[in-house]
C-alpha positions in Angstrom: 112.3 102.7 91.3 110.6 99.8 93.4 107.6 97.6 92.8 105.8 97.3 96.2 103.7 93.8 96.6 103.7 94.1 100.4 103.1 96.7 103.4 105.9 99.2 103.7 106.1 102.2 105.4 105.7 105.4 103.0 108.1 107.2 105.4 110.7 104.7 104.5 110.2 105.2 101.0 110.2 108.8 101.6 113.5 109.0 103.0 115.0 106.8 100.6 113.9 108.0 97.5 116.1 108.5 94.6 113.8 111.1 92.3 113.8 114.1 94.9 110.5 116.0 94.1 109.9 118.7 96.9 106.4 117.0 98.5 105.4 113.9 96.2 106.2 110.7 94.8 105.0 109.4 91.4 103.3 106.0 91.7 101.6 103.5 89.2 99.0 101.3 90.5 98.3 97.8 89.0 94.6 97.4 89.7 94.6 93.8 88.5 97.4 92.8 90.4 96.9 94.7 93.7 100.8 96.1 93.3 102.5 99.6 92.9 105.7 101.0 91.4 107.1 104.2 93.0 109.8 106.7 92.9 110.7 107.5 89.4 110.9 111.0 87.2 108.2 110.1 85.0 104.9 107.6 85.5 105.9 105.9 82.0 109.3 104.7 83.4 106.9 103.2 86.6 104.4 101.8 83.8 107.2 100.3 81.9 109.0 98.2 84.8 105.5 96.9 86.0 104.5 95.9 82.2 108.0 94.0 82.2 107.0 92.3 85.1 104.1 91.2 83.4 101.2 93.9 84.2 98.6 94.4 82.1 98.6 97.5 80.4 94.9 98.3 81.0 95.3 97.8 84.7 97.9 100.5 85.2 96.9 104.3 86.3 99.2 107.1 87.5 98.9 109.1 90.4 100.9 111.2 93.0 101.4 110.6 96.6 102.3 113.3 98.9 103.9 111.5 102.1 103.6 114.6 104.3 99.8 115.3 103.9 96.8 113.6 106.0 96.2 110.1 104.7 92.9 111.2 103.1 94.6 114.0 101.3 97.6 112.0 100.2 96.5 111.2 96.4 96.1 113.0 93.5 95.0 110.8 90.5 96.7 112.5 87.8 99.0 111.6 84.9 99.6 111.4 81.5 99.5 107.8 81.4 95.7 108.3 82.2 94.6 109.5 79.0 92.6 106.5 77.7 90.0 107.4 75.6 89.6 103.4 74.3 89.0 102.8 78.2 86.5 105.7 78.7 89.1 107.9 80.4 90.0 111.0 78.0 91.7 113.2 81.0 95.1 113.1 82.8 93.1 112.5 86.0 91.3 109.0 86.6 87.6 110.2 86.6 85.9 107.1 87.2 85.1 106.7 90.8 85.3 103.0 91.3 88.6 102.7 89.9 89.7 105.9 92.1 88.6 103.9 95.0 90.4 100.6 93.8 93.5 102.7 93.5 93.5 104.2 96.8 92.2 100.8 98.5 95.5 99.2 97.2 97.8 102.4 98.1 96.5 102.6 101.6 97.1 98.6 101.9 100.8 99.2 100.5 101.9 102.4 101.7 101.7 102.5 105.5 
């Protein structure tokens, strides 16, 4: 698991990954601090390391990144940690379009 706060090549993270999913890596994006955590078996593990580093729960959203896909088809906004009725998200998928756009902006800035 790694916290990414500065741009890094996604291909390098993919080659050095610890968790060997066939075609994707799990990420949790902190939309408040513009950082993300990557490379774990579960989104909850990534969420936990970000919380320990001072992130706020309401700012953390899970997704999957597919490094081998084209850039515009890289993100899937789905995770159990996204089920948050108190924040208006009753689904595993992030439904709020402005939030999805913010997540994509952070991912595209940090994962080159």
